C-alpha positions, -999 to +999 in steps of 0.1 A: -001-003-002+032+026+007+044+021-025+009+031-042+012+062-020+045+067-029+045+064-068+028+100-079+057+113-056+085+091-078+069+102-112+071+137-102+105+138-086+115+121-120+101+146-140+119+175-120+152+187-127+169+220-146+144+233-173+159+227-210+187+252-225+173+271-253+194+253-276+179+220-265+142+234-264+144+249-302+161+221-314+129+198-303+103+222-318+125+221-353+126+179-349+091+174-341+080+199-369+107+181-400+092+145-384+056+163-395+068+182-432+048+159-449+015+174-437+000+199-459+015+232-458+042+231-437+067+230-462+051+263-475+050+275-441+087+270-427+100+281-466+116+247-470+117+239-509+138+210-517+160+222-487+165+195-458+143+206-432+165+202-397+194+215-414+181+243-429+163+260-398+186+253-371+209+277-393+180+298-402+167+300-362+206+299-350+195+275-326+223+248-335+246+270-311+250+257-276+248+292-268+213+303-281+191+321-261+155+330-269+145+369-275+117+369-297+097+348-297+103+340-257+107+310-242+077+306-229+060+315-263+078+289-277+070+267-251+030+275-251+035+267-287+054+235-283+025+218-260+003+212-292+033+189-306+037+170-275+001+167-269+000+129-280+034+119-273+064+130-259+089+107-273+110+126-301+113+101-327+075+103-328+060+128-353+032+147-343+000+150-357-007+170-391-040+183-367-014+193-344+012+206-367-014+225-379-028+240-348+012+254-340+011+269-378-024+283-376-018+297-340+017+302-335+024+325-365+054+343-351+072+313-340+071+298-375+084+332-385+114+327-366+119+291-375+115+306-411+144+326-412+121+360-407+124+382-376+088+391-361 
């Protein structure tokens, strides 16, 4: 019985720790969007053309650099937009659904512009 009452506490403590660096957060968003590149509108929204998704977005955004730090959009804004991409799964190798990516494209134009190489 004690084990059952400690289970939620153990899960909570296992998920605690320092926040991921901005570069890692940005790279995670890019990775998830690139996994869903075949969804309608993603290529166009990110202005990828025939370019490789991850290397192009990492270079444009600057978040391939270890010292990368968010300014505009803010870290909090990117975290809010990322929620749709991890709704179904936090597994970094599992692509979000096209609906989830569509939500980010529609509701987070500032983040999409940032990743597309424009500064909001």
